[in-house]
N, C-alpha and C positions, 0 to 999 in steps of 0.2 A: 553577344549574347545569344545563347543556345536558342533554336528554333524553339517553339512552343507544340508540346505534342496535343495532336487533334483529339477531341473527346470529352470528358466528363474531368472534373477537379482531381479525382482520383488516378485516374491515367496520368495525368499532368505530375502528380504528385510522386506515382511510381517512376515517371521517366526522368525527373529531377533526380530521387534517391539512386537510380541507376547510374546515371551522370556521376554525382559525386565518388560513388563506389570505384567506377572507371579512374579518375582521378585520385584517387588515394585519399579523399578528404577523410578518412572514419578515424585517421589518427592510432592505427591498429590496436584499437580497444577490440577485447573479444566480445562478438555477441552473443546473446542467449538466444536459440532459434525461436521463431515463432510457436506460442503455444506452451513455452517454459518459462520458469521463474525461478530465481536464487534467493531462498528462505534460511538465513541460518548456516550458511556455507553449504546448502543442498540443492542442487538443482530438483525442481519440483515440478512434473508435467501432469496435468489433470485429465484423465481420459475418460471418455465417455463409454457406456457399455454396449459393446457390440456382440451380434448375434454370434453363437457357438466359440466364446472366448476359451483360454487354458484358464485353469484353476489355479489359485496361488494362496499361501498361508501368509496373512495379515501379521508383522512383527509387532504390533501394537496389543494383538488380543490373542494372538497364537490360534486363530480361527480361521476357517476357510474361507477364500476371498472367490466365490462362484462366478464360473466365466460369465460376462455379459452384465456384470455388475459396473456400474462407475465407480472408480476408484483412482487414486493418487498414484504415481510412480515417482519415487524419490532415490537420489544417489549423492553421493558426495563428490563435490565440484572435481572433476578430473579422473575419476574412478566409474565411468559407466557401468564397468562390468560388477559393481555392487549395490546395483539398484535394487529396491525392494518395492513390491507393490502393498500398499497398506489401503484400509477401508478410510474413506474420507473424514467420519468421525474420529476415529484413531488418528489419522494424523494431525488434526486439529487440536484433540487433545493429548499429543506428546509431551508438550511441555508438564502438565500435571500428572501425567501416567508415565513409567519407566517401559522400557521395552521387557515383554513377557522372558522369562527363562526358556530356551528351546531345548527341547530335547533332539537326541542325533537322530540320524535317519534309522538306525538298526535297532534303537531303543523301543520296548514295547508301549503300543498307545494306551493301554489301560492298567492301571495296577504296580 
């Protein structure tokens, strides 16, 4: 029997999990990192708004997603370079609405 970690129950659970990882008891199953979930073949990360973030364009509504706004980052499994930043309501409504048609980078904004 392994020695029990001193401290709280959480510490004991963490130590037991580390021991299982070292022993290879995870059966090689891919793990989703903490804070991420898989929904409909998309890896989803919910991002809290932080001060001074970069602005993005939401593919659901084609509107600007201002820096510092809580939002959702999603990408197809195995393709993290294809990640997109969505407004949270746009992400939740993606089944009812399609992705907006995007203009090219060189297209005029109006007209």
